[in-house]
Backbone as CSV, one residue per row, in Angstrom:
resi,resn,N_x,N_y,N_z,CA_x,CA_y,CA_z,C_x,C_y,C_z
1,MET,187.266,76.896,26.093,186.014,76.057,26.563,185.505,77.204,27.843
2,ARG,186.387,77.097,28.844,185.798,78.124,29.762,185.464,79.625,29.321
3,GLY,186.249,80.246,28.454,185.899,81.574,27.998,184.025,81.757,27.600
4,ARG,184.485,80.646,27.004,182.889,80.511,25.762,181.909,80.088,26.910
5,GLY,181.993,79.384,27.677,181.015,79.108,29.050,180.249,79.962,29.355
6,LEU,181.470,81.045,30.150,181.473,82.621,30.528,180.588,83.504,29.615
7,LEU,180.750,83.327,28.259,179.851,84.327,27.267,179.103,84.017,27.399
8,VAL,178.385,82.427,26.838,176.759,82.236,27.299,176.290,82.423,28.192
9,LEU,176.704,82.178,29.361,176.401,82.399,30.502,175.957,83.910,30.863
10,VAL,176.869,84.767,30.264,176.518,86.207,30.163,175.563,86.907,29.562
11,LEU,175.320,86.182,28.017,174.757,86.332,27.351,172.996,85.624,27.604
12,GLY,173.178,84.863,28.138,171.725,84.361,28.748,171.513,84.908,29.965
13,LEU,172.139,85.803,30.693,171.264,86.602,31.542,170.955,88.012,31.299
14,VAL,171.550,88.352,30.246,171.238,89.434,29.561,169.992,89.396,28.616
15,LEU,169.865,88.222,27.951,168.571,87.943,27.268,167.605,87.856,28.281
16,GLY,167.688,87.194,29.606,166.709,87.067,30.643,166.323,88.265,30.976
17,VAL,167.332,88.969,31.285,166.568,90.498,31.713,165.828,91.403,30.514
18,LEU,165.827,91.321,29.299,165.426,91.603,28.652,164.226,91.314,28.439
19,ALA,164.078,89.936,28.140,163.104,89.209,28.291,162.101,89.759,29.347
20,ILE,162.398,89.941,30.782,161.401,90.308,32.020,161.039,91.651,31.633
21,GLN,162.322,92.678,31.404,162.043,93.963,31.337,161.323,95.118,30.297
22,LEU,161.755,93.922,29.116,161.330,95.023,27.937,159.368,95.627,27.701
23,PRO,159.007,94.250,28.044,157.585,94.986,28.067,156.868,96.138,28.674
24,ASP,157.732,96.220,29.885,158.035,97.299,30.761,158.209,98.793,29.995
25,TRP,159.590,98.720,29.748,160.015,99.785,29.046,159.460,99.866,27.832
26,LEU,158.829,98.987,27.047,157.742,99.525,25.698,156.497,99.911,25.699
27,ARG,155.871,99.980,27.435,154.653,100.234,27.715,154.466,102.030,28.024
28,PRO,154.023,102.595,26.422,153.535,103.984,27.189,153.165,104.318,27.793
29,THR,153.877,105.932,28.532,153.425,106.343,29.751,152.829,107.447,29.562
30,ASP,152.269,108.052,30.350,151.411,109.053,30.252,152.042,110.368,31.210
31,GLU,153.113,109.941,31.910,153.784,111.125,32.805,154.175,112.665,32.380
32,GLY,154.181,112.552,30.905,154.369,113.969,30.668,153.001,114.845,30.838
33,THR,152.009,114.384,31.104,150.819,115.152,31.472,150.263,114.796,32.436
34,PRO,150.661,115.940,33.407,150.111,115.919,34.932,148.605,116.176,34.964
35,LEU,147.784,115.399,35.906,146.336,115.636,36.576,146.330,117.417,36.911
36,PRO,145.073,117.382,36.334,144.670,119.218,36.997,144.509,118.394,38.458
37,THR,144.985,119.449,39.492,144.839,119.053,40.917,143.615,119.985,41.264
38,ILE,142.712,119.439,42.219,141.641,120.269,43.122,141.961,120.075,44.528
39,PRO,142.694,121.467,44.838,142.520,121.279,46.306,141.243,121.102,46.988
40,LEU,141.508,120.172,48.133,140.338,119.937,49.208,140.453,120.505,50.530
41,PRO,140.039,121.504,50.800,140.079,122.012,52.329,139.568,121.157,53.150
42,ALA,140.562,121.269,54.218,140.241,120.344,55.343,139.432,120.987,56.346
43,ALA,137.935,120.341,57.155,137.064,120.592,57.829,137.833,121.805,58.959
44,ASP,138.692,120.774,59.293,139.646,121.875,60.442,141.142,121.661,60.336
45,PRO,141.187,122.930,59.608,142.702,123.616,59.555,143.806,122.379,60.625
46,ALA,143.446,122.532,61.637,144.262,121.720,63.407,143.933,120.614,63.302
47,CYS,142.807,119.675,62.533,142.540,118.647,63.006,143.792,117.648,62.909
48,ASP,143.900,116.643,63.878,145.249,115.811,64.029,144.983,114.314,63.616
49,PRO,144.970,113.556,62.431,144.837,112.195,61.910,145.203,111.594,62.915
50,SER,146.155,111.744,63.841,146.940,110.653,64.570,146.097,110.541,66.085
51,GLN,145.335,111.657,65.881,144.171,111.370,67.452,142.840,111.347,67.088
52,THR,142.197,111.631,66.082,140.856,111.608,65.259,140.641,111.594,63.747
53,LEU,139.228,111.240,63.234,139.112,111.068,61.975,139.089,112.612,61.581
54,CYS,140.061,113.096,60.827,140.265,114.298,60.008,139.562,113.963,58.703
55,SER,138.864,115.372,58.053,138.242,115.003,56.858,138.520,116.083,56.048
56,ALA,138.122,116.394,54.782,138.334,117.374,53.980,137.446,117.286,52.491
57,GLY,137.313,118.430,52.100,136.615,118.265,50.784,135.437,119.443,50.636
58,ASP,134.728,119.311,50.057,133.703,120.505,49.411,132.051,119.815,48.991
59,ALA,131.641,120.891,48.060,130.171,120.168,48.449,129.770,118.810,47.598
60,ASP,130.741,118.486,46.676,130.468,117.084,45.878,131.541,116.201,46.627
61,ARG,132.774,116.373,47.095,133.303,115.423,47.420,134.242,115.491,48.909
62,ARG,134.649,114.155,49.259,134.922,113.886,50.708,136.098,113.288,50.792
63,LEU,136.693,113.415,51.775,137.712,112.294,52.414,138.017,112.565,53.777
64,ALA,138.686,111.207,54.097,138.445,111.327,55.525,139.589,110.584,55.500
65,LEU,140.448,110.825,56.618,141.928,110.146,56.977,141.713,109.828,58.663
66,ARG,142.793,108.677,58.796,142.742,108.477,60.539,144.420,107.408,59.863
67,LEU,145.056,108.139,61.324,146.332,107.558,61.163,146.402,106.363,62.609
68,GLN,146.443,105.288,62.512,145.963,104.691,63.470,147.240,104.468,64.437
69,GLY,147.284,104.412,65.724,148.449,104.583,66.211,148.547,103.254,67.079
70,PRO,149.983,103.363,68.155,150.342,104.884,68.344,151.247,105.519,66.831
71,VAL,151.287,106.759,66.395,152.231,106.858,65.489,153.507,107.359,66.135
72,THR,154.360,106.247,65.852,155.692,106.901,66.585,156.944,106.401,65.763
73,GLY,158.134,107.247,65.384,159.081,107.325,64.771,159.289,105.973,64.581
74,LEU,159.913,104.799,63.258,160.594,103.977,63.092,159.916,102.602,63.536
75,ARG,158.752,102.987,63.941,157.422,101.845,63.578,156.366,102.014,62.844
76,PRO,156.189,100.680,62.152,154.955,101.181,61.132,153.516,101.144,61.764
77,PHE,152.661,102.052,61.092,151.367,102.421,61.787,150.483,102.318,60.729
78,ARG,149.292,102.215,60.704,148.037,101.890,59.533,147.752,103.246,59.361
79,VAL,147.260,103.215,57.967,146.479,104.588,58.147,145.058,104.054,56.788
80,GLU,143.960,104.702,56.951,143.376,104.416,56.576,142.494,105.599,55.918
81,LEU,141.600,105.606,54.997,141.417,106.982,54.190,140.272,106.386,53.225
82,VAL,138.613,107.158,53.717,137.492,107.000,53.367,137.456,108.393,51.753
83,ALA,137.225,107.660,50.675,137.010,108.740,49.817,135.658,108.930,49.085
84,ALA,135.030,109.974,49.031,133.280,110.020,48.605,133.421,110.735,47.603
85,GLY,132.406,110.897,46.396,131.895,111.448,45.439,133.213,111.784,44.173
86,MET,134.215,110.829,44.402,135.623,110.715,43.460,135.657,109.529,42.745
87,LYS,135.535,108.929,41.885,136.441,107.860,40.750,137.590,107.744,41.330
88,VAL,137.654,107.086,42.408,140.002,106.885,42.622,140.154,105.531,42.064
89,ARG,141.181,105.727,41.124,141.982,105.257,40.835,143.324,104.649,41.424
90,GLU,143.862,105.849,42.397,144.880,105.564,42.936,145.178,106.469,44.235
91,VAL,145.253,106.311,45.406,145.499,107.451,46.475,147.107,107.364,46.864
92,GLN,148.005,108.724,46.572,149.196,108.580,47.379,149.104,109.617,48.340
93,LEU,149.926,109.063,49.304,150.213,109.810,50.483,152.256,110.199,50.607
94,GLU,152.261,111.786,51.150,153.513,111.979,51.057,153.695,112.662,52.244
95,PHE,154.595,112.411,53.221,155.118,113.106,54.722,156.156,113.907,54.683
96,THR,155.883,115.211,55.375,156.943,116.094,55.261,157.017,116.900,56.452
97,MET,158.166,117.146,56.981,158.124,118.275,58.003,158.571,119.268,57.571
98,PRO,157.883,120.313,58.103,158.054,121.836,58.103,159.318,122.324,57.928
99,ASP,159.939,122.939,56.878,161.778,123.555,56.901,162.430,122.632,57.421
100,MET,162.034,121.250,57.221,163.107,120.132,57.329,163.009,119.144,56.404
101,ASP,164.289,118.291,56.186,164.390,117.960,55.029,164.560,116.563,55.609
102,MET,163.584,115.855,55.243,163.536,114.605,56.016,163.585,113.009,54.905
103,GLY,163.915,113.435,53.881,164.181,112.473,52.553,162.652,112.424,51.988
104,GLN,162.668,111.322,51.501,161.341,111.120,50.156,160.377,110.484,51.218
105,ASN,159.276,110.733,51.512,158.722,109.719,52.855,157.199,109.738,51.683
106,ARG,157.084,108.291,50.951,155.630,108.809,49.628,155.148,106.994,50.101
107,TYR,154.036,106.732,50.090,153.300,105.507,49.760,152.196,105.883,48.961
108,ARG,151.916,104.550,48.662,150.496,104.341,47.910,149.972,103.337,48.779
109,LEU,148.464,103.844,49.231,147.379,102.921,49.929,146.984,102.215,48.870
110,LEU,146.363,100.710,49.379,146.155,100.038,48.610,144.195,99.751,49.379
111,PRO,143.336,99.317,47.971,141.887,99.441,48.291,141.517,98.121,49.066
112,GLU,140.780,98.823,50.175,140.301,97.517,51.231,139.126,97.772,51.608
113,GLY,137.846,96.726,51.538,136.542,97.433,52.008,136.185,98.565,50.816
114,ASN,135.703,99.565,51.845,135.063,100.752,51.010,135.906,101.682,51.228
115,GLY,137.290,101.526,51.424,138.562,102.718,51.567,139.661,102.134,51.271
116,TRP,140.828,102.957,51.814,142.207,102.530,50.942,143.142,102.506,52.252
117,VAL,143.498,101.130,52.458,144.854,101.459,53.141,146.193,101.265,52.982
118,GLY,147.023,101.233,53.928,148.258,101.169,53.818,149.178,100.961,55.486
119,LEU,149.844,100.609,55.283,151.462,100.967,56.718,152.324,101.870,56.349
120,VAL,152.420,102.682,56.974,153.938,103.959,57.033,154.950,103.666,57.950
121,THR,155.958,103.735,57.740,157.281,104.136,58.799,157.863,105.183,57.997
122,LEU,158.098,106.128,59.247,158.457,107.465,59.227,159.955,107.293,60.006
123,PRO,160.518,108.502,59.362,162.117,108.367,60.172,161.868,108.899,61.517
124,ILE,162.775,109.026,62.570,162.984,110.053,63.448,163.558,111.264,63.060
125,CYS,163.537,112.687,63.649,163.996,113.804,63.119,165.016,113.956,64.695
126,THR,166.491,113.718,64.076,167.552,113.961,64.972,167.557,115.131,65.553
127,THR,167.093,116.762,65.778,166.519,117.260,66.296,165.205,117.055,67.534
128,GLY,164.859,116.140,67.485,164.093,115.698,68.601,162.362,116.074,68.124
129,ARG,162.425,117.028,66.829,161.076,117.433,66.260,159.881,116.646,66.083
130,SER,158.913,116.821,65.906,157.390,115.618,65.870,156.185,116.152,65.068
131,ASP,156.993,117.627,64.659,155.387,118.057,63.961,155.950,117.355,62.346
132,TRP,154.535,116.680,62.114,154.276,116.379,60.709,153.058,116.708,59.546
133,ARG,153.124,116.827,58.444,152.125,117.119,57.445,152.548,116.149,56.443
134,VAL,151.115,115.503,56.425,150.555,114.434,55.320,149.925,115.183,54.519
135,THR,150.329,114.408,52.920,149.381,115.313,51.560,148.892,114.187,51.447
136,VAL,147.433,114.345,51.339,146.538,113.067,50.345,146.531,113.585,49.193
137,ARG,146.754,112.459,47.889,146.503,112.705,46.570,145.882,111.723,45.906
138,VAL,144.357,112.333,45.990,143.298,110.843,45.214,143.186,111.043,43.818
139,LEU,143.687,110.619,43.227,143.912,110.142,41.240,142.953,109.583,40.744
140,GLY,142.153,109.994,40.090,141.022,109.840,39.379,141.258,109.769,37.894
141,ASP,140.521,109.320,37.070,141.071,108.687,35.620,141.486,110.409,34.984
142,GLU,141.002,111.381,35.101,141.019,112.884,34.487,141.656,113.709,35.323
143,GLN,141.746,113.672,36.656,142.005,114.876,37.856,142.085,114.214,39.010
144,GLN,142.979,114.920,39.575,143.321,114.683,41.138,142.867,115.461,42.306
145,TRP,142.703,114.868,43.204,142.280,116.031,44.325,143.378,116.041,45.669
146,GLU,143.575,116.809,46.098,144.849,116.810,47.223,144.224,117.574,48.497
147,ALA,144.770,116.973,49.938,144.362,117.439,51.209,145.336,117.542,51.950
148,GLY,145.930,118.468,52.662,146.982,118.092,53.717,146.262,118.265,55.029
149,PHE,147.040,117.845,56.207,146.775,117.320,57.451,148.213,117.428,58.251
150,PRO,148.248,118.606,59.520,149.201,118.480,60.099,148.894,117.403,61.263
151,PHE,150.150,116.868,61.642,149.810,115.824,62.868,151.137,115.993,63.734
152,GLU,150.990,115.441,65.139,152.078,115.118,65.870,152.588,113.820,65.857
153,MET,153.905,113.390,65.630,154.792,111.784,66.092,154.559,111.941,67.301
154,GLN,153.791,110.664,68.093,154.717,110.818,69.401,155.609,110.083,70.178
């Protein structure tokens, strides 16, 4: 009876997982066709979004980014983005350190009011470096826009 009860329990768990995951597994994805990326030049390539509002764009599209400080390692800080001239489906951020592997530091912002917001926590570099770069990807239905900004962690 014990072996049979264990078998029923395992079978029930497997069926439960299948019932929960199967719809996601069967959903079609379009990850095979990447969206064309349009680079948006920064208005000031040296602008530090941890110190002030930084913008990027062209004649038709603009985005403005602010990292609400203090921007320090291992402590969450708020990120705010406003995009104009683009139909935005999703906003992604990727934080990197030039010539240093700091792991994957990717975040999605959520819509709030007229913009997009999120909380970010970054690691501390063991060498003591504090120079970071944030790449903003704004995804639309048929294309995506990208801009990058350097910043200094405090």
